[in-house]
C-alpha positions in Angstrom: 5.8 13.8 -19.2 5.2 16.6 -21.4 5.0 20.2 -20.3 1.5 20.2 -21.4 0.7 17.3 -19.0 2.5 18.8 -16.1 0.5 22.0 -16.5 -2.6 20.4 -16.4 -1.8 18.0 -13.6 -1.2 21.0 -11.3 -4.4 22.6 -12.3 -6.7 19.6 -12.5 -8.1 19.9 -8.8 -9.1 23.4 -7.4 -11.5 22.4 -4.6 -11.4 22.0 -1.0 -9.5 18.8 0.2 -11.5 18.5 3.6 -14.9 19.3 5.1 -16.1 18.9 8.5 -14.2 16.7 11.1 -14.5 12.9 10.3 -16.1 10.8 12.9 -13.9 8.3 14.6 -14.8 5.4 12.6 -14.5 7.2 9.4 -11.1 8.3 10.5 -10.1 4.7 11.5 -11.2 3.3 7.9 -8.8 5.9 6.4 -5.9 4.9 8.6 -6.5 1.2 8.3 -8.5 0.4 5.2 -7.6 3.1 2.7 -3.9 2.2 2.5 -4.9 -1.5 1.5 -6.9 -0.1 -1.5 -4.7 2.8 -2.5 -3.1 2.7 -6.0 0.7 2.7 -5.7 1.6 5.3 -8.3 5.3 5.3 -7.3 5.5 1.8 -8.9 5.1 1.1 -12.6 1.4 0.3 -13.4 0.9 -3.5 -14.2 0.7 -4.2 -18.0 -2.7 -6.0 -17.1 -4.8 -4.0 -14.7 -6.8 -6.8 -13.8 -3.9 -8.0 -11.6 -4.7 -5.1 -9.2 -7.7 -6.8 -8.0 -7.5 -9.9 -5.5 -10.2 -11.6 -7.4 -10.6 -12.2 -11.1 -12.3 -9.5 -13.1 -13.0 -9.2 -16.8 -13.1 -5.6 -17.5 -11.7 -2.3 -15.5 -13.8 0.8 -15.2 -12.5 4.1 -13.9 -14.7 6.7 -12.1 -13.3 10.3 -11.5 -14.6 12.2 -8.9 -17.0 9.9 -7.0 -18.4 12.3 -4.6 -20.3 10.3 -1.9 -19.6 7.2 -3.6 -23.3 5.9 -4.1 -22.8 5.4 -8.0 -19.5 3.5 -7.5 -20.4 1.1 -4.7 -23.6 0.3 -6.6 -21.9 -0.5 -9.7 -19.1 -2.4 -7.8 -21.8 -4.6 -5.9 -23.9 -5.0 -9.1 -20.9 -6.0 -11.4 -18.5 -8.3 -9.2 -16.7 -9.3 -12.2 -15.5 -5.8 -13.1 -12.6 -4.0 -11.3 -13.3 -0.5 -10.3 -10.7 2.4 -9.8 -12.3 5.3 -8.0 -10.6 8.7 -7.8 -11.6 11.4 -5.3 -9.4 14.1 -3.6 -12.0 15.3 -1.0 -11.1 13.3 2.2 -14.9 13.3 3.7 -16.1 11.6 0.4 -13.3 9.1 0.4 -14.2 8.3 4.1 -17.8 7.8 3.0 -16.8 5.5 0.3 -14.3 3.4 2.3 -17.0 2.8 4.8 -19.6 1.7 2.1 -17.0 -0.6 0.9 -16.4 -2.0 4.5 -20.4 -2.3 4.9 -20.9 -3.9 1.5 -17.8 -6.2 1.6 -16.8 -4.9 -2.1 -13.3 -6.6 -3.2 -13.3 -5.1 -6.7 -12.5 -1.4 -5.9 -9.1 0.2 -5.9 -8.7 4.1 -4.9 -6.5 7.1 -5.3 -7.1 10.1 -3.1 -5.5 12.9 -5.2 -5.6 14.3 -8.7 -7.1 12.2 -11.3 -4.6 13.2 -13.9 -1.9 11.6 -12.2 -3.8 8.1 -12.3 -4.5 8.9 -16.0 -0.9 9.5 -16.7 0.1 6.3 -14.7 -2.4 3.9 -16.5 -1.0 1.8 -19.5 -2.3 2.9 -22.9 -5.5 1.0 -24.0 -6.1 -0.6 -20.4 -9.5 0.9 -19.5 -13.1 -0.4 -20.5 -15.2 2.4 -19.4 -14.6 6.0 -17.8 -17.5 7.7 -15.7 -17.3 11.4 -15.0 -20.5 12.2 -13.3 -21.7 15.5 -12.0 -18.2 17.0 -11.9 -17.6 20.6 -10.6 -19.1 22.8 -13.3 -17.3 25.8 -12.5 -20.2 27.9 -13.9 -18.5 31.4 -14.0 -17.1 31.9 -17.7 -13.6 32.9 -16.3 -13.5 29.6 -14.5 -14.4 27.3 -17.5 -10.9 26.6 -18.0 -10.9 24.7 -14.8 -13.5 22.2 -16.2 -12.1 18.7 -16.2 -13.4 18.0 -19.6 -10.6 19.5 -22.0 -8.6 18.8 -24.8 -5.6 17.6 -22.8 -7.9 15.3 -20.7 -9.8 14.0 -23.7 -6.1 13.1 -25.1 -5.6 11.1 -21.8 -8.9 9.4 -22.0 -8.3 8.3 -25.7 -4.8 7.2 -24.6 -6.2 4.9 -21.8 -9.3 3.7 -23.3 -9.4 0.5 -25.3 -11.0 0.9 -28.8 -14.6 0.5 -28.4 -14.6 1.7 -24.7 -16.8 4.2 -23.4 -16.8 7.8 -21.6 -19.9 8.6 -19.8 -20.6 12.0 -18.6 -23.7 13.3 -16.5 -24.3 16.8 -15.6 -27.3 18.9 -14.9 -25.6 22.3 -16.0 -26.5 23.1 -19.5 -23.2 25.0 -20.3 -21.3 22.1 -19.4 -23.4 19.6 -21.3 -22.7 21.8 -24.3 -19.0 22.2 -23.4 -18.5 18.5 -23.5 -20.5 17.9 -26.5 -18.3 20.5 -28.4 -15.2 19.2 -27.0 -15.9 15.6 -27.8 -17.2 16.6 -31.3 -13.9 18.3 -31.9 -11.9 15.3 -30.7 -11.2 12.6 -33.4 -11.2 9.9 -30.8 -14.7 10.1 -29.6 -18.2 9.5 -31.3 -21.5 10.5 -29.6 -23.5 7.6 -29.5 -27.0 9.2 -29.2 -29.6 8.4 -31.9 -32.2 10.7 -30.5 -33.1 13.1 -27.7 -34.2 10.3 -25.4 -30.8 8.7 -25.5 -29.2 11.6 -23.7 -32.2 12.6 -21.5 -32.6 8.8 -20.2 -30.3 7.8 -17.4 -27.6 5.0 -18.1 -29.0 1.6 -17.6 -28.9 0.4 -14.0 -28.5 4.2 -12.9 -28.9 4.7 -9.2 -30.0 8.2 -8.5 -27.4 10.3 -6.5 -27.8 13.0 -3.9 -26.5 15.6 -6.5 -29.0 14.5 -8.9 -31.9 14.7 -6.3 -30.7 18.1 -5.5 -30.7 19.3 -9.2 -34.3 18.0 -9.4 -35.4 19.7 -6.4 -34.1 22.9 -7.7 -35.9 22.5 -11.1 -32.7 21.4 -13.2 -32.9 18.4 -15.8 -29.8 16.0 -16.2 -28.2 15.0 -19.4 -26.5 11.4 -19.7 -23.8 11.5 -22.4 -22.0 8.3 -23.9 -19.1 8.6 -26.1 -17.5 5.7 -27.9 -13.6 5.4 -28.3 -13.2 4.8 -31.8 
């Protein structure tokens, strides 16, 4: 791994790892269910990621920082023929999603409970059909902008693992982060913004389930942007 990758891997996650104490059932889920779903990054990634899933899937989709898991579980249930890899280092969020998986019986999800750059560096080239980065930590202070997940280094990672024609979807209610992402993707040769008019980026993605983060933004008077970039 290059020095550039090692540097970004150690800086990619800055937030808390755990919040309030888990309920007993949540703790049990993390002890008994999560190990069955967790990716084994100590072993080489399979050449065909579809073999990670117990049932046949036709595509593989990655969601980075899934928060409470509302979007991920919705998509997984809605698309049982797609395999989903969810990454979230916050323990309480992981516990919520594992509970959703148990309740809904979703069998097309694999998980990683640490830094997303570890997964991106583990994945084979051109192995992912779709990447979601939805309402990531905006790091609103200018001095912290370098901590934002969208960066030249991480767009290089996205470009490596996405299949040609694959998509990267980004949503945020923070104007400076939306502009930041547009500029970074504009300057990266591997990505084309698919929007044709303003409605394309102000309209939620097809089949979009509103999340608690989005609801909070609307209550506070902030509008969201939904950006789609295609891997060229």
